[in-house]
C-alpha positions in Angstrom: 71.0 52.7 37.4 69.9 55.9 37.2 67.8 58.2 39.1 65.6 58.7 36.2 64.8 55.2 36.0 61.2 53.8 36.9 60.5 53.5 40.7 58.2 50.5 42.1 57.0 50.5 45.6 55.8 47.1 46.7 55.2 45.3 49.8 56.6 42.0 50.4 57.1 39.7 53.1 59.0 40.2 56.4 61.3 37.2 55.4 61.9 38.1 52.0 63.2 41.2 52.8 65.5 40.0 55.3 66.7 37.2 53.0 67.2 40.3 50.4 69.1 42.2 52.6 71.4 39.4 53.7 72.4 38.5 50.1 72.6 42.3 49.2 75.3 42.2 51.8 76.9 39.0 51.0 77.1 40.1 47.2 78.4 43.7 48.4 75.9 45.7 46.6 72.6 47.7 47.5 69.3 46.1 48.3 67.9 47.9 44.9 71.1 46.3 43.0 70.1 43.0 44.5 66.3 43.0 43.3 67.0 44.1 40.1 70.2 41.6 39.5 67.6 38.9 40.7 64.8 39.8 38.5 67.0 40.3 35.4 68.3 36.8 35.9 64.6 35.7 36.4 64.6 36.4 32.6 67.5 35.0 31.4 67.4 31.7 28.9 69.6 29.5 30.5 71.5 26.8 28.6 71.9 24.6 31.6 72.8 20.9 30.5 69.8 18.6 30.9 68.8 16.8 34.2 69.1 12.8 33.8 66.3 11.6 32.2 65.5 14.8 30.4 64.8 15.0 26.4 68.2 15.6 24.8 67.1 16.3 21.4 65.7 19.6 20.1 62.7 18.5 18.9 62.0 16.8 22.4 63.3 19.7 24.4 60.9 22.3 22.7 58.0 19.7 23.3 59.0 19.7 26.8 59.2 23.7 26.8 55.8 24.0 24.7 54.1 21.5 27.7 55.5 23.7 30.2 54.4 26.9 28.6 50.7 25.4 28.0 50.9 24.1 31.8 51.8 27.7 33.1 49.3 29.2 31.2 46.9 26.6 31.8 47.5 27.4 35.7 47.2 31.5 34.6 43.9 30.9 33.1 42.4 28.5 35.8 43.3 31.2 38.4 41.9 34.2 36.1 38.6 32.1 35.4 38.5 31.4 39.5 39.0 34.8 40.2 36.7 36.1 38.3 33.8 33.5 38.9 34.1 34.5 42.6 34.1 38.1 41.7 31.1 37.5 39.8 29.5 35.2 42.7 30.2 38.2 45.2 28.7 40.7 42.5 25.6 38.5 42.4 25.3 38.1 46.2 25.6 41.8 46.9 23.1 42.8 44.0 20.4 40.2 45.4 20.8 41.4 48.6 20.4 45.4 47.2 17.2 43.8 45.3 15.4 42.2 48.5 16.0 45.3 50.8 14.8 47.6 47.6 11.4 45.2 47.6 11.0 45.5 51.3 11.4 49.1 51.1 8.8 49.2 48.3 6.3 47.1 50.2 6.8 49.4 53.4 6.0 52.5 51.1 3.0 50.7 49.6 1.8 49.9 53.1 2.2 53.5 54.3 0.5 54.8 51.3 -2.4 52.2 52.1 -2.5 53.7 55.5 -2.5 57.4 54.7 -5.5 56.3 52.3 -7.4 54.9 55.1 -6.8 57.8 57.1 -8.3 60.1 54.7 -5.0 61.6 53.6 -5.2 61.3 49.9 -2.8 64.1 48.8 0.1 62.1 50.9 -1.1 58.6 49.5 -1.3 59.8 45.8 2.4 61.2 46.4 3.6 57.9 48.0 1.9 55.9 45.2 3.8 58.2 42.6 7.0 57.8 44.7 6.3 53.7 44.8 6.0 54.0 41.1 9.5 55.6 40.6 10.9 53.1 42.8 9.5 50.4 40.8 11.0 51.5 37.7 14.2 51.6 39.5 13.8 48.1 40.9 13.0 46.6 37.7 16.4 48.2 36.4 18.3 46.5 39.7 16.6 43.3 38.8 17.6 43.0 35.1 21.1 43.9 36.5 20.7 41.4 38.8 19.8 38.7 36.1 23.0 39.9 33.8 25.4 39.3 36.5 23.7 35.9 37.3 24.1 34.8 33.8 27.6 36.0 33.8 28.2 34.0 36.8 26.9 31.1 34.9 29.0 31.5 32.1 31.9 32.0 34.3 31.1 28.4 36.1 30.3 26.9 32.9 33.8 27.7 31.4 35.6 26.8 34.7 34.1 23.6 34.8 35.0 22.9 31.0 38.5 24.3 31.6 38.9 22.0 34.6 36.7 19.3 32.8 34.6 18.7 35.8 31.2 16.9 34.7 27.9 18.8 35.1 26.6 16.2 37.2 29.4 16.3 39.6 29.5 20.0 39.4 25.7 20.1 40.4 26.4 17.7 43.0 29.2 20.1 44.7 27.1 23.3 44.2 24.6 21.6 46.4 26.9 20.7 49.1 28.8 23.9 48.9 26.7 26.8 47.2 29.6 29.0 47.0 31.4 26.7 44.5 
């Protein structure tokens, strides 16, 4: 390998690092050479003899490979859908908290404006009321964002349910039992 080849920095478990060091020493090559060889081998199409009970015709082998590929993509797609749904659930919860905090802050500002008005501090009350009106616009935008995220989360959950073929009635029961799902 040339020094101009791309460099990758990554973290790996300690046990894996030790296993790679041992394999590199056994094969009398550097750790980098060992890792590169193992990665290259993972991309090589092997022409191993079929295992007992495995399909022997080309069509049967292609069908089996297509099924393996579909299963792999299904797992990857399922993982991605779960990841997106979890991210949207987190985003929805955070946005909901922000909206609730903003509502509480606005209620406090409104109470302060009323108190200032009761004390006869009209200028202070008008400033607070103007600030409340501005903040209400911001709150409406936050509520709109919350609704958008809620709908995206709902769509992601429906897609995940459709992908995993969970009936809507079962999903509702699971949701009631554990709202994080």
